[in-house]
N, C-alpha and C positions, 0 to 999 in steps of 0.2 A: 644414143643420147647426144643432144646438141652441145657443142663446145662454145658456140657463139650464136646468138639470136639477133636479128636485125628487125627493128620496128620502123615502119615507114607510114607516116600520115599521107593521105592522098594529096594530089596537087590542088592548086587553087580552083575554087568554084566562085560563082557570083555571091553565094551565101557566105563563104569563108572570107571573101574579100571585104565584106561589110561586117564581119565578126558576128554573124547571125547563127542561131541554132538551126542546123539543117537536119539533124536527127535522122528520121526514117525517110525523109524526102529524097527522091532519087534525082539529085541535081548533077548536071554534067560538069566536066572539067572545062575551064576557060582555055583559050589558046595558051595563056601563060601556064596554066595547070598542066596542059599536055607537054609543054617544054620542061617544066619542073619534073614531070614523070620520066621523061627521056634522060634528064640529067641524073636523077636518082639511079636509073637503070645503068647508066654509064659508070657511076661510082661503084656499083655493086657487081659489075660485069666480071671482074677478076677476083672476087672474094670467095669463090668456091661454094656459092649458093647451091643447095641441093633440094630445095623445096620452097615454094611461094604459096602462102595461105592468105586468102583475101575475103573481106566482106563482099556480099553479093551486090551492094549498091554500086552503080556504074562509076562513080568518081574513084572509088577504091579499086574496083575490078579493072578499070582501064589503067590505073597506075601500076597495079600488080602485073597486068599483061605485059606492059613495057619492060618490067623487071624480069619476068619469065622469059620473054623473047631475048633479052640481052644476056641472060645467064644460062639459058638452055634448061632451066629447072622446070619441073612440072608445076602447073598452077592448080591449086585446090580452092574452090569457092566454098566457104563455110558460113552458114547463116548465123552461127553463134558469134561471129565477129562483126555483125551489123551494129551500127551506131546505137547508142542509148536512145530510147524512145523518150523524147522530151515533152511529149504531150502538148499542152497549150502553149509552151514556150517556142514551139516550132515556128521558124521564120522570123522570130524576134531577136534583136540584139539585146545585150544586157540592160541597157537603159530602158528600152521599151518594155522588157519583161518586168523589170523592177517597177516601172510606172503602172503597168497594168495589173500586176499580181501582188505588189507591195510586200507585206510581211511574209507571205508564203515563199516568194522568190528569194527574199533577203535571208530568210531562215535556212533555205536550202543552200545558198551560197556560203553561209556561215558554218553549216554542219551538213555536208552533202550526203553522208550515210545515215545520219540520225534525224533528219528532218524531211521525210518523203513528202512529195507534193502529189495530191490526188490527180490521177490521169497520167502521171509520169512513171516510167519504169523505175522501180527502186534500184539503187546502185548495187545493193547486195545481190539482186537477181542478175544484173549484168555481170557482176563479179563471178558468180557461179558458172554462167555460160561461157564467158571469155576465158576464165581460168581453165575450164575443161578443154576448150579448143587449143589453148596455149600448151597445156600439158601434152596433148596428143601431137602437136607440131614438133615440140622439142624431143619427144620420144622417137619420132619417125625420121628425123633428119639430123645431120651433123651441123649444118649452117642454114637454118631456115630464115625466111623473111615473113613477117606478118604485116600485111598492109591493111590499114583501117582508118579510123577517124579519131579526132582529138579526144573525145570522151572515152571511147572503148579502148584506145591505146593507153590512156591513163589507168584504166581498169586493169589492163594487162600488166602494167608496171606494178600495180598494187598486188596482183596475183603472184608476181615474181619476187615480191618483197623489196622492190627497188623504190617504192613510194608508199608512204603510210596513208591509210584511208583519209585521215584528216588533212592530208596535203594534196588532195585531189585537184584543187584549183591552183595550187602553187606552181605547177609546171605547164608551160605552153609549148606544145610540139609544133615545130615549124613545118610548113607544107613540103612534102617530098624530101625531107632531110633525114637520112637514116640515123637511127639511134642504135648503138651497139650495146648489147648486154652479154657479158662474158659469163660462162658457166651457168646458164640459166636453169632455174628450178622453180617450179610453182611452190610457193610457201603457204602454209596454213595462215589464214587471216582471222 
């Protein structure tokens, strides 16, 4: 059972640089993103990491590979850690999504779990898949790292009881900046 869990959002991409929803799009790290991944790996090199779990999308997988290389830990790619499917919001920033979808977008931002948007993955579904992946990672390792995306890592924090569902948008995870969770346990939501 894990004593410490590290969560790492992938490094910078062109989409994250402009604060756009990249969701399921497989966008690559920028040069800055690759450097951020190297810096995150250096921070974690001496932390006793014994497992790295990653979304299959290249921005996360490349960040995770840098961490696995620096720590010597095995890398496991897990599709359940793929970013939330944002449907028609994909590629848009908040202002453009609000302008194009109006009340549907604004309702989702006000109540992310209670106002599902047609064509978008319900956050409760994302919670079920990411919670299961997180539970397996913390059962398998003493000090695992989960590398993912802004949305899915918020979901992981909800699964861990570190963030309430209604606080989904209250936390901004910085690119390739490890977040530490002590004595992690997946909580019922």
